C-alpha positions in Angstrom: -50.0 90.0 -23.7 -47.0 89.7 -26.0 -45.4 92.9 -24.7 -45.8 91.7 -21.2 -44.1 88.4 -22.0 -41.3 90.2 -23.8 -40.7 92.5 -20.8 -40.6 89.5 -18.4 -38.2 87.7 -20.6 -35.9 90.7 -20.7 -36.1 91.1 -17.0 -35.0 87.5 -16.6 -31.5 88.4 -18.0 -30.3 90.7 -15.1 -32.1 88.4 -12.6 -30.2 85.4 -13.9 -26.8 87.2 -13.7 -27.6 88.4 -10.2 -28.5 84.9 -9.1 -25.3 83.5 -10.6 -23.2 86.1 -8.8 -24.7 85.4 -5.4 -24.5 81.7 -5.9 -20.9 81.8 -7.1 -19.9 83.8 -4.0 -21.8 81.6 -1.5 -20.4 78.3 -2.7 -16.8 79.7 -2.6 -17.4 80.9 1.0 -18.3 77.4 2.1 -15.6 75.8 4.3 -13.2 73.6 2.4 -12.5 73.5 -1.3 -12.0 71.0 -4.0 -8.2 70.9 -3.4 -8.6 70.3 0.3 -11.3 67.6 -0.3 -9.1 65.7 -2.8 -5.9 65.9 -0.7 -7.0 65.7 2.9 -6.8 61.9 3.0 -3.3 61.8 1.8 -0.5 63.0 4.1 2.1 62.7 1.4 0.7 65.5 -0.8 3.1 68.5 -0.7 2.2 72.1 -0.6 3.5 72.5 -4.2 1.1 69.8 -5.4 -1.8 71.6 -3.8 -0.7 74.9 -5.4 -0.5 73.1 -8.8 -4.1 71.8 -8.3 -5.3 75.3 -7.5 -3.7 76.6 -10.6 -5.1 73.8 -12.7 -8.7 74.6 -11.5 -8.1 78.3 -11.7 -8.6 78.8 -8.0 -5.4 80.8 -7.6 -7.0 83.8 -9.2 -9.0 86.4 -7.3 -12.7 85.6 -6.8 -14.0 88.3 -9.2 -11.6 87.1 -12.0 -12.9 83.5 -11.4 -16.5 84.7 -11.8 -15.7 86.6 -14.9 -14.0 83.6 -16.5 -17.0 81.4 -15.5 -19.4 84.0 -16.9 -17.6 84.1 -20.3 -18.1 80.3 -20.5 -21.7 80.5 -19.3 -22.6 83.0 -22.0 -21.5 80.3 -24.5 -23.6 77.7 -22.6 -20.4 76.1 -21.4 -20.4 75.2 -17.7 -16.8 74.0 -17.8 -15.3 70.7 -16.7 -15.9 68.8 -13.5 -13.2 68.9 -10.9 -13.9 65.3 -10.0 -13.5 63.4 -13.3 -12.7 66.1 -15.9 -15.9 65.5 -17.9 -17.9 68.4 -19.2 -20.5 69.5 -16.8 -23.2 69.7 -19.4 -22.6 66.1 -20.5 -23.0 64.9 -16.8 -26.2 66.9 -16.5 -27.7 65.7 -19.8 -26.8 62.1 -18.7 -28.8 62.5 -15.4 -31.8 64.5 -16.6 -34.0 61.8 -18.2 -34.5 59.7 -15.1 -35.0 62.7 -12.8 -37.5 64.2 -15.3 -39.4 60.9 -15.5 -39.7 60.4 -11.7 -40.7 64.0 -11.0 -43.2 64.3 -13.9 -44.9 61.0 -12.8 -44.9 62.2 -9.2 -46.4 65.6 -10.3 -49.1 63.9 -12.3 -49.9 61.7 -9.4 -50.1 64.6 -7.1 -52.6 66.5 -9.2 -54.7 63.5 -10.0 -55.1 62.6 -6.4 -54.8 65.9 -4.5 -57.2 68.1 -6.4 -60.3 65.8 -6.2 -59.5 65.3 -2.5 -59.4 69.0 -1.9 -62.6 69.7 -3.9 -64.5 66.9 -2.1 -63.3 68.0 1.3 -64.4 71.6 0.6 -67.9 70.6 -0.7 -68.4 68.2 2.2 -66.9 70.3 4.9 -66.7 68.7 8.4 -67.9 65.4 7.0 -66.1 62.1 7.9 -64.2 62.3 4.6 -63.0 65.9 5.4 -61.8 64.8 8.8 -60.0 61.8 7.4 -58.3 63.9 4.7 -57.2 66.4 7.4 -55.6 63.6 9.3 -53.9 62.4 6.1 -52.6 66.0 5.5 -51.1 66.2 9.0 -49.4 62.8 8.5 -48.1 63.9 5.1 -46.6 67.1 6.5 -45.0 65.5 9.5 -43.6 62.3 7.9 -39.9 62.8 6.8 -39.3 61.6 3.3 -36.2 59.5 4.2 -38.1 57.7 7.0 -41.1 56.9 4.7 -38.7 55.6 2.1 -37.0 53.3 4.5 -40.3 52.0 5.8 -41.5 51.3 2.2 -38.2 49.6 1.4 -38.5 47.3 4.4 -42.1 46.5 3.8 -42.3 46.0 0.1 -38.7 45.1 -0.6 -37.5 43.1 2.4 -40.5 41.5 4.0 -42.9 41.1 1.0 -40.2 41.0 -1.7 -42.4 42.4 -4.4 -40.6 45.6 -5.3 -36.9 46.4 -5.9 -35.4 48.8 -3.4 -32.5 50.4 -5.4 -31.6 51.6 -8.9 -33.8 51.9 -11.9 -33.2 48.5 -13.5 -32.2 45.0 -12.4 -28.8 43.6 -12.9 -30.0 41.0 -15.4 -32.0 43.5 -17.5 -29.9 42.6 -20.6 -31.4 39.1 -20.6 -35.0 40.3 -20.5 -37.4 40.8 -23.3 -39.0 44.2 -24.1 -42.2 43.6 -22.0 -40.1 42.3 -19.1 -37.8 45.4 -19.3 -40.8 47.7 -19.1 -42.3 45.8 -16.2 -38.9 45.9 -14.4 -38.6 49.6 -15.0 -42.1 50.3 -13.7 -41.4 48.2 -10.5 -38.2 50.2 -9.9 -40.2 53.5 -10.2 -43.1 52.7 -7.9 -41.4 53.4 -4.6 -39.4 56.6 -5.6 -42.5 58.1 -7.3 -44.7 57.3 -4.3 -42.2 58.8 -1.8 -41.8 61.9 -4.0 -45.5 62.4 -4.3 -46.7 61.7 -0.8 -45.9 65.1 0.8 -47.1 66.9 -2.3 -50.5 65.2 -2.2 -51.0 66.3 1.4 -50.0 69.9 0.7 -51.9 70.4 -2.6 -55.1 68.8 -1.3 -55.1 71.4 1.6 -54.4 74.3 -0.8 -57.2 73.0 -3.1 -59.6 72.7 -0.1 -58.9 76.2 1.2 -59.2 77.8 -2.2 -62.4 76.0 -3.0 -63.9 76.9 0.4 -63.2 80.6 -0.2 -64.7 80.5 -3.7 -68.0 78.6 -2.8 -68.8 81.2 -0.2 -68.9 84.0 -2.8 -72.1 85.7 -3.8 -72.0 84.6 -7.4 -72.0 80.9 -6.3 -75.1 81.5 -4.2 -76.7 83.2 -7.2 -75.8 80.2 -9.5 -77.4 77.8 -7.0 -80.4 80.1 -6.6 -81.0 79.9 -10.4 -81.4 76.2 -10.0 -78.2 75.1 -11.7 -77.0 71.5 -11.0 -74.5 71.3 -8.2 -71.9 69.7 -10.5 -72.2 72.7 -12.8 -71.8 75.2 -9.9 -68.8 73.4 -8.6 -66.8 72.5 -11.7 -67.8 75.2 -14.1 -68.1 78.3 -11.8 -66.2 77.6 -8.6 -63.3 75.3 -9.7 -62.0 77.6 -12.4 -61.7 80.5 -9.9 -60.2 78.2 -7.3 -57.3 77.3 -9.7 -55.3 80.5 -9.0 -53.2 79.2 -6.0 -52.9 75.8 -7.7 -51.4 77.5 -10.7 -48.9 79.1 -8.5 -47.8 75.7 -7.2 -47.5 74.4 -10.7 -45.1 77.3 -11.6 -43.1 76.6 -8.5 -42.9 72.9 -9.3 -41.1 73.5 -12.6 -37.6 73.7 -11.0 -38.2 70.5 -9.1 -38.6 68.6 -12.3 -34.8 69.0 -12.9 -33.5 69.5 -9.4 -34.7 66.1 -8.4 -35.0 64.8 -4.8 -31.6 64.6 -3.1 -33.0 62.5 -0.3 -34.9 59.8 -2.1 -32.5 59.6 -5.0 -29.7 58.9 -2.6 -31.7 56.4 -0.5 -32.9 54.5 -3.6 -29.4 54.8 -5.3 -31.0 56.5 -8.4 -28.4 58.1 -10.7 -30.4 61.4 -11.1 -29.8 65.1 -10.7 -30.4 65.1 -7.0 -27.7 62.5 -6.4 -25.3 64.3 -8.7 -25.9 67.6 -6.8 -25.3 65.9 -3.5 -22.1 64.2 -4.6 -20.8 67.4 -6.2 -21.5 69.4 -3.0 -19.6 66.9 -0.9 -16.6 67.0 -3.4 -16.8 70.8 -3.7 -17.1 70.4 -7.5 -17.8 74.1 -8.2 -18.5 73.8 -11.9 -21.1 71.1 -11.5 -22.7 72.8 -8.5 -23.0 76.1 -10.5 -24.4 74.3 -13.5 -27.2 72.6 -11.6 -28.0 75.7 -9.5 -28.1 78.0 -12.6 -30.4 75.6 -14.4 -32.6 75.5 -11.3 -32.7 79.3 -11.1 -33.6 79.7 -14.8 -36.4 77.2 -14.4 -37.7 79.0 -11.3 -38.0 82.2 -13.4 -39.6 80.3 -16.2 -42.0 78.7 -13.8 -43.0 82.1 -12.5 -43.6 83.3 -16.0 -45.7 80.3 -16.8 -47.8 80.9 -13.7 -48.4 84.5 -14.6 -49.4 83.5 -18.2 -51.7 80.8 -16.7 -53.4 83.5 -14.5 -54.3 85.4 -17.7 -55.7 82.3 -19.3 -57.9 81.4 -16.3 -58.9 84.8 -15.2 -60.1 87.3 -17.9 -59.6 90.2 -15.5 -55.8 89.6 -15.6 -55.9 89.8 -19.4 -57.7 93.2 -19.3 -55.1 94.6 -16.9 
């Protein structure tokens, strides 16, 4: 097992560099650049001033030289300085990570707590009223745009009922609150973003769980376990559920990058200063160093998530360990 993990870790090195090269080229091919974005609203900016800005940002060099310069900094874990405010990119990312991690981890926990039981119950009671209702819920979850759902919840709970805040992560007068009031205020601000973030995931994972469980409970060894007179709960949770975990583990691995990437849509709608909002603002400003920093972190987390999923396969399925 250890040699396999070592090989996968070594393979991640060229993959990471390949991803950074493609990403670097693509973002520079996008129309407009940081100089154009910063000077397009001012007619008094001369061509010399634009050239000076390009020289300041290092954009006057050939693209391959720019990439080599960026790569030298990246090897030292230095993502450079933002074109927008001159701050270090790593400092801006570290500043935004905690709130994004909190929201996405809470949403992920909510997804698994709700979706997996729904999927198991739908599979064990196939074509029942509960299964039909959960199917309708899945279709609604897949077809409902996140931004539309967020706006509806904001109008209902924030405007009409007035019981939940609709923006930010804390109230303006938080400094005047006591410790318990601050925690309560923080929880209230997180309810809507976490709910919006988890809604589509609950619909998707419940369907994956149902399909996987249906496939497993039709196997011969499940019929044999029932024929031996084992309790239904033992058959489902001890024998069937463990083998039905394989596609769920894949989803867990693919969810790792999302913990840092954040939700651009709901963070923008709810005015949450997280990674999603930072990525959106950086893209609009053509802030290449910040965009590269966020995308590279997402790429590395994707590779790590795949590795975690592969290792989890071996933990769940002994046949994988033997291979």
